[in-house]
Steps between C-alpha positions, in 0.01 A plus 500: 500500500877463489576625852282246688629219279861602561444509876397134493756377245787409730699611804614820323155580366416771754832674432442488124143625542598796718784591265255495209248717689771754587636500145156558348435782748825663387392463136164664579682790670727539196198496267326763714812718483502465121133592484567813707802584285285486190276773644792730583689705242764258375726450208302260278814303409593456866149388590495255209834356617369463857190320374697275267739406781205423729333277240831322432545433872143365522562263210823376660325458833210307346743262332676447834171433677389253235833319501589499868185550703256298293761223487459465877139400449568201281368176639760275336770533763705216351606516139417220258872426449547455874208260529578300187876488544 
C-alpha cells in the first residue's frame, strides 16, 4: 500500500518508492541469509547477535519509514502556523 501511495505523493515519489522497494528487498535477502545461517552449525552466541542486530536495524528502519516516508503522504501541506500567521 505504501509504494503506490509514495509514487503519487509528489515529484520525488517514484524515487522514494523505488528506494523503499530496493531497501525491503535487501532486508528480505538479509533475513533469508539469517534463516540459512540458523540451519548451519553456528556458534549460538554469534547467531543470537546476528539476529539481534537484524531486529534492531528493522526497528530503526521502521521508525525512519514512519517519520520520513509517511510524512510525505500528509495532506496538510501548509502548517496551521503558516496559515494563521
